[in-house]
PyMOL Python script that loads the backbone (N, CA, C, O; Angstrom):
from pymol import cmd

cmd.read_pdbstr("""\
ATOM      1  N   MET A   1      29.455 -23.549  -4.202  1.00  0.00           N
ATOM      2  CA  MET A   1      27.997 -23.438  -4.084  1.00  0.00           C
ATOM      3  C   MET A   1      27.374 -24.749  -4.564  1.00  0.00           C
ATOM      4  O   MET A   1      27.725 -25.276  -5.620  1.00  0.00           O
ATOM      5  N   LYS A   2      26.469 -25.244  -3.782  1.00  0.00           N
ATOM      6  CA  LYS A   2      25.871 -26.539  -4.141  1.00  0.00           C
ATOM      7  C   LYS A   2      24.784 -26.364  -5.189  1.00  0.00           C
ATOM      8  O   LYS A   2      24.176 -25.302  -5.321  1.00  0.00           O
ATOM      9  N   GLU A   3      24.561 -27.450  -5.933  1.00  0.00           N
ATOM     10  CA  GLU A   3      23.516 -27.423  -6.953  1.00  0.00           C
ATOM     11  C   GLU A   3      22.151 -27.367  -6.269  1.00  0.00           C
ATOM     12  O   GLU A   3      21.899 -28.085  -5.302  1.00  0.00           O
ATOM     13  N   GLU A   4      21.284 -26.512  -6.781  1.00  0.00           N
ATOM     14  CA  GLU A   4      19.923 -26.439  -6.252  1.00  0.00           C
ATOM     15  C   GLU A   4      18.955 -26.532  -7.419  1.00  0.00           C
ATOM     16  O   GLU A   4      19.241 -26.074  -8.525  1.00  0.00           O
ATOM     17  N   SER A   5      17.834 -27.118  -7.157  1.00  0.00           N
ATOM     18  CA  SER A   5      16.824 -27.166  -8.212  1.00  0.00           C
ATOM     19  C   SER A   5      16.159 -25.793  -8.318  1.00  0.00           C
ATOM     20  O   SER A   5      16.169 -25.008  -7.370  1.00  0.00           O
ATOM     21  N   HIS A   6      15.595 -25.526  -9.462  1.00  0.00           N
ATOM     22  CA  HIS A   6      14.914 -24.245  -9.654  1.00  0.00           C
ATOM     23  C   HIS A   6      13.782 -24.078  -8.654  1.00  0.00           C
ATOM     24  O   HIS A   6      13.517 -22.970  -8.188  1.00  0.00           O
ATOM     25  N   GLU A   7      13.111 -25.183  -8.322  1.00  0.00           N
ATOM     26  CA  GLU A   7      11.984 -25.088  -7.389  1.00  0.00           C
ATOM     27  C   GLU A   7      12.446 -24.569  -6.033  1.00  0.00           C
ATOM     28  O   GLU A   7      11.777 -23.732  -5.427  1.00  0.00           O
ATOM     29  N   GLU A   8      13.587 -25.061  -5.553  1.00  0.00           N
ATOM     30  CA  GLU A   8      14.090 -24.596  -4.254  1.00  0.00           C
ATOM     31  C   GLU A   8      14.444 -23.116  -4.308  1.00  0.00           C
ATOM     32  O   GLU A   8      14.125 -22.355  -3.394  1.00  0.00           O
ATOM     33  N   ILE A   9      15.100 -22.723  -5.379  1.00  0.00           N
ATOM     34  CA  ILE A   9      15.504 -21.319  -5.507  1.00  0.00           C
ATOM     35  C   ILE A   9      14.269 -20.424  -5.561  1.00  0.00           C
ATOM     36  O   ILE A   9      14.202 -19.411  -4.865  1.00  0.00           O
ATOM     37  N   PHE A  10      13.290 -20.798  -6.389  1.00  0.00           N
ATOM     38  CA  PHE A  10      12.093 -19.966  -6.504  1.00  0.00           C
ATOM     39  C   PHE A  10      11.293 -19.953  -5.205  1.00  0.00           C
ATOM     40  O   PHE A  10      10.682 -18.940  -4.867  1.00  0.00           O
ATOM     41  N   ALA A  11      11.290 -21.065  -4.477  1.00  0.00           N
ATOM     42  CA  ALA A  11      10.590 -21.096  -3.191  1.00  0.00           C
ATOM     43  C   ALA A  11      11.239 -20.110  -2.222  1.00  0.00           C
ATOM     44  O   ALA A  11      10.539 -19.412  -1.489  1.00  0.00           O
ATOM     45  N   ARG A  12      12.565 -20.050  -2.214  1.00  0.00           N
ATOM     46  CA  ARG A  12      13.250 -19.094  -1.340  1.00  0.00           C
ATOM     47  C   ARG A  12      12.971 -17.660  -1.767  1.00  0.00           C
ATOM     48  O   ARG A  12      12.767 -16.783  -0.928  1.00  0.00           O
ATOM     49  N   LEU A  13      12.965 -17.427  -3.077  1.00  0.00           N
ATOM     50  CA  LEU A  13      12.667 -16.079  -3.567  1.00  0.00           C
ATOM     51  C   LEU A  13      11.251 -15.660  -3.179  1.00  0.00           C
ATOM     52  O   LEU A  13      11.031 -14.520  -2.768  1.00  0.00           O
ATOM     53  N   ASP A  14      10.295 -16.572  -3.309  1.00  0.00           N
ATOM     54  CA  ASP A  14       8.913 -16.247  -2.934  1.00  0.00           C
ATOM     55  C   ASP A  14       8.813 -15.932  -1.452  1.00  0.00           C
ATOM     56  O   ASP A  14       8.105 -15.003  -1.063  1.00  0.00           O
ATOM     57  N   ALA A  15       9.519 -16.700  -0.613  1.00  0.00           N
ATOM     58  CA  ALA A  15       9.496 -16.436   0.826  1.00  0.00           C
ATOM     59  C   ALA A  15      10.074 -15.054   1.113  1.00  0.00           C
ATOM     60  O   ALA A  15       9.515 -14.299   1.909  1.00  0.00           O
ATOM     61  N   ALA A  16      11.185 -14.722   0.470  1.00  0.00           N
ATOM     62  CA  ALA A  16      11.796 -13.406   0.686  1.00  0.00           C
ATOM     63  C   ALA A  16      10.859 -12.300   0.211  1.00  0.00           C
ATOM     64  O   ALA A  16      10.750 -11.254   0.852  1.00  0.00           O
ATOM     65  N   ARG A  17      10.186 -12.534  -0.912  1.00  0.00           N
ATOM     66  CA  ARG A  17       9.271 -11.518  -1.436  1.00  0.00           C
ATOM     67  C   ARG A  17       8.105 -11.303  -0.473  1.00  0.00           C
ATOM     68  O   ARG A  17       7.680 -10.168  -0.258  1.00  0.00           O
ATOM     69  N   ARG A  18       7.585 -12.392   0.109  1.00  0.00           N
ATOM     70  CA  ARG A  18       6.481 -12.255   1.071  1.00  0.00           C
ATOM     71  C   ARG A  18       6.923 -11.447   2.281  1.00  0.00           C
ATOM     72  O   ARG A  18       6.142 -10.662   2.821  1.00  0.00           O
ATOM     73  N   ILE A  19       8.163 -11.630   2.713  1.00  0.00           N
ATOM     74  CA  ILE A  19       8.653 -10.885   3.875  1.00  0.00           C
ATOM     75  C   ILE A  19       8.862  -9.417   3.518  1.00  0.00           C
ATOM     76  O   ILE A  19       8.531  -8.535   4.310  1.00  0.00           O
ATOM     77  N   MET A  20       9.407  -9.147   2.338  1.00  0.00           N
ATOM     78  CA  MET A  20       9.813  -7.786   1.986  1.00  0.00           C
ATOM     79  C   MET A  20       8.661  -6.902   1.528  1.00  0.00           C
ATOM     80  O   MET A  20       8.765  -5.679   1.616  1.00  0.00           O
ATOM     81  N   THR A  21       7.568  -7.482   1.042  1.00  0.00           N
ATOM     82  CA  THR A  21       6.496  -6.667   0.466  1.00  0.00           C
ATOM     83  C   THR A  21       5.939  -5.624   1.442  1.00  0.00           C
ATOM     84  O   THR A  21       5.783  -4.469   1.045  1.00  0.00           O
ATOM     85  N   PRO A  22       5.629  -5.974   2.704  1.00  0.00           N
ATOM     86  CA  PRO A  22       5.120  -4.933   3.609  1.00  0.00           C
ATOM     87  C   PRO A  22       6.120  -3.810   3.826  1.00  0.00           C
ATOM     88  O   PRO A  22       5.731  -2.647   3.925  1.00  0.00           O
ATOM     89  N   PHE A  23       7.411  -4.144   3.901  1.00  0.00           N
ATOM     90  CA  PHE A  23       8.421  -3.105   4.089  1.00  0.00           C
ATOM     91  C   PHE A  23       8.464  -2.183   2.882  1.00  0.00           C
ATOM     92  O   PHE A  23       8.561  -0.964   3.023  1.00  0.00           O
ATOM     93  N   LYS A  24       8.392  -2.777   1.683  1.00  0.00           N
ATOM     94  CA  LYS A  24       8.422  -1.970   0.470  1.00  0.00           C
ATOM     95  C   LYS A  24       7.228  -1.028   0.436  1.00  0.00           C
ATOM     96  O   LYS A  24       7.368   0.147   0.096  1.00  0.00           O
ATOM     97  N   ASP A  25       6.047  -1.545   0.790  1.00  0.00           N
ATOM     98  CA  ASP A  25       4.851  -0.700   0.796  1.00  0.00           C
ATOM     99  C   ASP A  25       4.999   0.419   1.821  1.00  0.00           C
ATOM    100  O   ASP A  25       4.620   1.558   1.552  1.00  0.00           O
ATOM    101  N   TYR A  26       5.552   0.103   3.005  1.00  0.00           N
ATOM    102  CA  TYR A  26       5.741   1.107   4.046  1.00  0.00           C
ATOM    103  C   TYR A  26       6.707   2.190   3.569  1.00  0.00           C
ATOM    104  O   TYR A  26       6.451   3.384   3.727  1.00  0.00           O
ATOM    105  N   ILE A  27       7.832   1.746   2.977  1.00  0.00           N
ATOM    106  CA  ILE A  27       8.832   2.711   2.509  1.00  0.00           C
ATOM    107  C   ILE A  27       8.233   3.586   1.416  1.00  0.00           C
ATOM    108  O   ILE A  27       8.452   4.798   1.396  1.00  0.00           O
ATOM    109  N   ARG A  28       7.478   2.975   0.508  1.00  0.00           N
ATOM    110  CA  ARG A  28       6.853   3.733  -0.572  1.00  0.00           C
ATOM    111  C   ARG A  28       5.871   4.754   0.004  1.00  0.00           C
ATOM    112  O   ARG A  28       5.806   5.890  -0.466  1.00  0.00           O
ATOM    113  N   GLY A  29       5.104   4.346   1.029  1.00  0.00           N
ATOM    114  CA  GLY A  29       4.154   5.259   1.658  1.00  0.00           C
ATOM    115  C   GLY A  29       4.848   6.426   2.330  1.00  0.00           C
ATOM    116  O   GLY A  29       4.401   7.568   2.222  1.00  0.00           O
ATOM    117  N   GLU A  30       5.959   6.138   3.033  1.00  0.00           N
ATOM    118  CA  GLU A  30       6.714   7.208   3.684  1.00  0.00           C
ATOM    119  C   GLU A  30       7.273   8.172   2.640  1.00  0.00           C
ATOM    120  O   GLU A  30       7.225   9.388   2.822  1.00  0.00           O
ATOM    121  N   GLN A  31       7.801   7.627   1.552  1.00  0.00           N
ATOM    122  CA  GLN A  31       8.354   8.472   0.483  1.00  0.00           C
ATOM    123  C   GLN A  31       7.264   9.369  -0.095  1.00  0.00           C
ATOM    124  O   GLN A  31       7.490  10.553  -0.346  1.00  0.00           O
ATOM    125  N   ARG A  32       6.081   8.794  -0.302  1.00  0.00           N
ATOM    126  CA  ARG A  32       4.982   9.574  -0.877  1.00  0.00           C
ATOM    127  C   ARG A  32       4.575  10.691   0.075  1.00  0.00           C
ATOM    128  O   ARG A  32       4.310  11.812  -0.360  1.00  0.00           O
ATOM    129  N   LYS A  33       4.522  10.390   1.387  1.00  0.00           N
ATOM    130  CA  LYS A  33       4.167  11.427   2.360  1.00  0.00           C
ATOM    131  C   LYS A  33       5.167  12.575   2.315  1.00  0.00           C
ATOM    132  O   LYS A  33       4.786  13.745   2.346  1.00  0.00           O
ATOM    133  N   ARG A  34       6.465  12.226   2.242  1.00  0.00           N
ATOM    134  CA  ARG A  34       7.503  13.249   2.205  1.00  0.00           C
ATOM    135  C   ARG A  34       7.385  14.069   0.920  1.00  0.00           C
ATOM    136  O   ARG A  34       7.503  15.295   0.948  1.00  0.00           O
ATOM    137  N   ASP A  35       7.152  13.387  -0.208  1.00  0.00           N
ATOM    138  CA  ASP A  35       7.019  14.093  -1.484  1.00  0.00           C
ATOM    139  C   ASP A  35       5.809  15.024  -1.454  1.00  0.00           C
ATOM    140  O   ASP A  35       5.887  16.160  -1.920  1.00  0.00           O
ATOM    141  N   ASP A  36       4.692  14.546  -0.907  1.00  0.00           N
ATOM    142  CA  ASP A  36       3.489  15.376  -0.835  1.00  0.00           C
ATOM    143  C   ASP A  36       3.736  16.610   0.019  1.00  0.00           C
ATOM    144  O   ASP A  36       3.324  17.712  -0.343  1.00  0.00           O
ATOM    145  N   ALA A  37       4.410  16.430   1.153  1.00  0.00           N
ATOM    146  CA  ALA A  37       4.682  17.563   2.038  1.00  0.00           C
ATOM    147  C   ALA A  37       5.595  18.572   1.341  1.00  0.00           C
ATOM    148  O   ALA A  37       5.371  19.779   1.433  1.00  0.00           O
ATOM    149  N   ALA A  38       6.611  18.085   0.651  1.00  0.00           N
ATOM    150  CA  ALA A  38       7.530  18.984  -0.051  1.00  0.00           C
ATOM    151  C   ALA A  38       6.793  19.727  -1.160  1.00  0.00           C
ATOM    152  O   ALA A  38       7.013  20.921  -1.362  1.00  0.00           O
ATOM    153  N   PHE A  39       5.926  19.027  -1.874  1.00  0.00           N
ATOM    154  CA  PHE A  39       5.176  19.662  -2.959  1.00  0.00           C
ATOM    155  C   PHE A  39       4.241  20.736  -2.408  1.00  0.00           C
ATOM    156  O   PHE A  39       4.133  21.820  -2.982  1.00  0.00           O
ATOM    157  N   ARG A  40       3.562  20.436  -1.292  1.00  0.00           N
ATOM    158  CA  ARG A  40       2.665  21.429  -0.684  1.00  0.00           C
ATOM    159  C   ARG A  40       3.445  22.662  -0.249  1.00  0.00           C
ATOM    160  O   ARG A  40       3.006  23.790  -0.475  1.00  0.00           O
ATOM    161  N   ALA A  41       4.600  22.453   0.375  1.00  0.00           N
ATOM    162  CA  ALA A  41       5.410  23.591   0.818  1.00  0.00           C
ATOM    163  C   ALA A  41       5.846  24.427  -0.384  1.00  0.00           C
ATOM    164  O   ALA A  41       5.835  25.657  -0.329  1.00  0.00           O
ATOM    165  N   PHE A  42       6.229  23.757  -1.462  1.00  0.00           N
ATOM    166  CA  PHE A  42       6.650  24.462  -2.677  1.00  0.00           C
ATOM    167  C   PHE A  42       5.496  25.275  -3.256  1.00  0.00           C
ATOM    168  O   PHE A  42       5.676  26.436  -3.623  1.00  0.00           O
ATOM    169  N   MET A  43       4.306  24.666  -3.337  1.00  0.00           N
ATOM    170  CA  MET A  43       3.163  25.378  -3.898  1.00  0.00           C
ATOM    171  C   MET A  43       2.781  26.568  -3.023  1.00  0.00           C
ATOM    172  O   MET A  43       2.445  27.634  -3.537  1.00  0.00           O
ATOM    173  N   ASP A  44       2.830  26.390  -1.695  1.00  0.00           N
ATOM    174  CA  ASP A  44       2.536  27.512  -0.800  1.00  0.00           C
ATOM    175  C   ASP A  44       3.520  28.652  -1.028  1.00  0.00           C
ATOM    176  O   ASP A  44       3.147  29.825  -1.015  1.00  0.00           O
ATOM    177  N   LYS A  45       4.782  28.289  -1.238  1.00  0.00           N
ATOM    178  CA  LYS A  45       5.816  29.303  -1.418  1.00  0.00           C
ATOM    179  C   LYS A  45       5.586  30.087  -2.703  1.00  0.00           C
ATOM    180  O   LYS A  45       5.686  31.314  -2.702  1.00  0.00           O
ATOM    181  N   ILE A  46       5.280  29.397  -3.802  1.00  0.00           N
ATOM    182  CA  ILE A  46       5.143  30.132  -5.065  1.00  0.00           C
ATOM    183  C   ILE A  46       3.784  30.818  -5.179  1.00  0.00           C
ATOM    184  O   ILE A  46       3.623  31.721  -6.000  1.00  0.00           O
ATOM    185  N   GLN A  47       2.793  30.403  -4.362  1.00  0.00           N
ATOM    186  CA  GLN A  47       1.490  31.059  -4.430  1.00  0.00           C
ATOM    187  C   GLN A  47       1.364  32.192  -3.423  1.00  0.00           C
ATOM    188  O   GLN A  47       0.421  32.981  -3.487  1.00  0.00           O
ATOM    189  N   ALA A  48       2.314  32.277  -2.490  1.00  0.00           N
ATOM    190  CA  ALA A  48       2.253  33.344  -1.492  1.00  0.00           C
ATOM    191  C   ALA A  48       2.442  34.684  -2.208  1.00  0.00           C
ATOM    192  O   ALA A  48       3.236  34.787  -3.143  1.00  0.00           O
ATOM    193  N   PRO A  49       1.716  35.696  -1.769  1.00  0.00           N
ATOM    194  CA  PRO A  49       1.879  37.002  -2.422  1.00  0.00           C
ATOM    195  C   PRO A  49       3.304  37.523  -2.237  1.00  0.00           C
ATOM    196  O   PRO A  49       3.898  37.387  -1.168  1.00  0.00           O
ATOM    197  N   VAL A  50       3.827  38.111  -3.282  1.00  0.00           N
ATOM    198  CA  VAL A  50       5.191  38.645  -3.224  1.00  0.00           C
ATOM    199  C   VAL A  50       5.164  39.924  -2.407  1.00  0.00           C
ATOM    200  O   VAL A  50       4.327  40.799  -2.631  1.00  0.00           O
ATOM    201  N   LYS A  51       6.089  40.026  -1.456  1.00  0.00           N
ATOM    202  CA  LYS A  51       6.103  41.211  -0.579  1.00  0.00           C
ATOM    203  C   LYS A  51       6.933  42.317  -1.193  1.00  0.00           C
ATOM    204  O   LYS A  51       7.063  43.390  -0.605  1.00  0.00           O
TER     205      LYS A  51
END
""", "prot")
cmd.dss("prot")
cmd.show_as("cartoon", "prot")
cmd.util.cbc("prot")
cmd.orient("prot")
């Protein structure tokens, strides 16, 4: 592995972070939607009158 200055390494990390941030936000949003749906289904189940 060749020697790199810290500036080059951090510049590459910043570029990768700029690319990945929208994906992370999208994945987080999808996870939240799934969690909300599961929570709603659970609450409906426990609040439904017992037959």
